[in-house]
N, C-alpha and C positions, 0 to 999 in steps of 0.2 A: 504494500500500500504506500503511496507517495506521501510526502510531507504535506502537500497541499490538501489532501483528503483527510489528514489527521487533524482534528480540531479538539483542542484540549480546553473545554470550558471550565473555568474556575469560578463557579458561582460563589462558593465559599470554601476555600481550601486553606485551612488555618493550621499553622504549626505553633503550638503553645508549649511552653515549658511548665508542666504541672507536676507538683509533688503528689505522692499517693497513687492509688490505683483506680482513680475515677476515670470513667470513659469520657471522651470529649463530647460534651453536650452541644458544642457550637457547630458541628457539621450538619449541613442541611442539603436537601435535594431540590428545594424550590426557593424562589426569590420573593421576599415580601415587597410587592410592587407598590405598596403604600408609601414606602420611604426606604430606599436601599441603593447601594452602588454594586452593580453586577459587572464583573471583570472576566474577560476571556483572553486567552493567549494562544497564538498560532505561530508555529515555526514552519516555514515553507522553503523549499529549495529554490534558489534563484538560478544557480548553475552548479557545476561540480565542486566549486570551492567556496561558495557563499550561500548563506541562508538569510531569509528575511524574518525578523521577529516583529509580530504585530500584536500590540496590547490595546484592547478596546475596553473602555469603561462606559457603561450605560447608567445614568443617574435617573432612578425612578422616583417620581413624586406623584402621589395620589393616582396610581394606576396608569400613569403616562410617562413615557420617556422624556424627561425634561431636557437632557443634553447627552450627546454621545461624544466622547473624547477618544481619539485614536493616536497612538504613537507607533512609528516604524523605525527599525534600526537594522543594520546588517551585522551578521555574525559569521565567523569562519565556519566552514563545514568541518565536521569531526572525522571525516574520512570513512573508511569501511572496516569491517571486521569479518573474519571468516567464521562461518557457522555450518553445522551439518543440517541439510534439508533432506526430507524423505518424500517420495512421490506416492501415489495411490497403490503402486505395485510393491512398495516396501523397499525400493532401491534408494540407497543413501548416497549423497554427494556433498562435498564441501563447496560452499558457494559464498561469495562476498555479499554482505548486506550493509547498507548505510547505517552508521551510528546515529543515534538520536539524542538530543538534549533532554536532560531531566529538568523538570521545573519545580521549584520550591518557592512558596510564598510565606513570608513571615510578617505577621501583623503585630505591631507593638502598641 
């Protein structure tokens, strides 16, 4: 699957330093459109050596998108890594695959 088809929505991806063994109560699967900032991040290949990082923020106010803010930047490609792939007949072959960026968001 190409980078352009991979869309990593980060509605609320929170990395918190918590003591104790409580589960993270802040993780959600929906956006409170009455008042929220929804953020999405997309990394797409521009060419073999460069990726485009697009960060989009939607500001929701009373169930309406008040404002959309978008930032774009270029990143170097991470190159390729060798991995073993298997077809439907069970034949295995070593093939190169593009490395992907991992995305972490920390909110303070």
